[in-house]
N, C-alpha and C positions, 0 to 999 in steps of 0.2 A: 297829222294826217295819216290815215290808215293805209295798209297795203293795197286794198281793193281800189280805193280812190286814186292812188298813184298809178296803178295799172290802167285805169280809165284815162288818166291824163296822157300817158304815153301812146295811146291808141292813134291819135292824130297829130303827134308832134313830129315836126320835120327834123330828121337826123342827118348828120354829115360827119366829116372828119376835119375838125378845126386845126389850124396851124399850130405847130409847136413853137416855131420861131420864123421870122421873116417879115417882109413888108406887108402890112395889113391893107394898105391902100391899093397895091398892085400885086395881088396874089397870083401865083403861078402854079401850074400843076406839079412842078418839080419841088415846090417848097415842102419842107418836112412837116408832117402832120401827126396828130395824136393817133395812136394805133388802134383806137377804139371809136366806134360810132357813137356820137352823142349830140345833144342839142344845148346851145348856150341858154342859160336862164337869166342870170344877173351877175353884177359885179359889186364887190364890196371894196370901196376905196380905202387904202391904208395910208398912202401919201400921194404926193403929186405924180410920181412916176411908178408907183407900185400898187397893186391891187390883188384881191383874191377873186377868181372867177369861178362860178358854179355852173356845172353842166349836168344834165340828166341823161342817163343811158336807157336803151330800150327795155332793160330788165328792171326799171324803176329804181335803180340805185344812182348815186351821184359821184361826180368827179370834182375835186376841188384842186384848182391850180393857183400858183402864185405867179402873177404876170408882171414883168418889168417892161415899161413902155419907154421908148427912146424917141423923143420928138425932135425932128429935124425940120429944115425949111419946108420941104415938100413931101416928106416921108414920115410915116409913123411905123416904127419897127417894134415888134413885141417878142419877148422870150418868155416862154411858159415852162414852169416846173411843176410836176404833179405832186401835190401834198397828200392827197387821199384818193384812192381808186376804189370803187364799189362801196362807197360810204352809204349807210342806211340813213333814212330821214331823221330818225331819232338821234343819231350820232352827228348829224350835220351842225348842230349848235356848238359843238366843241371846236369846229374849224372857223366858223364865222361869228360866233357870239349870239347871245339871245336877242340883242337889239337889232340884228340884221336879218333875223328869220322872217320878218314880215315881207322883206323884198322877195324872198324865195316863194313864200306863200302866195303873194299877189300874182307872180308869174305862173305858178302852178294852177291857180284858179282860172287864169286867163286861158290856158290850154284845156282845162276841164270844161269851161264854158264853151270853148270852141268845139270840143268833141260832142257835147250834149246838143248844141244847136245845129250840128251838121245833119242830123237825121230829120 
C-alpha cells in the first residue's frame, strides 16, 4: 500500500488513546493510556493469553504492541508493551509476519472504503 492511500485511510479513522494496562471491560479515565493517539486495527494471536496488536496513527505510521491478557471470572485485564512505534507499512511485515498482513490490509481497506463512501 502506498503512502497516498494510507493518508486517505486515516482521513476518517476514529483515533483515541488506548489503555496501556488495566481492566478492559470497566475502563476508567484514570487508567494508564498510550501516550500517542491511534486507532486499533487488528490483533495477531500468538498464544491463548498473548497477542500482537496493530494500531494506526494519524501520520499513517503504525504502532505494534505485545499484549498479555489475564482472564478472570468477571474481568479481562490487559498489559501492553510497545514493540514498535512509528513503523512504516513496508516494515510492518517484520513484526507480524507475511501471513498476517492480510488482516491489516482488510482493515485498512475497510477505512478506505468508509472514507470514499462518505462523500
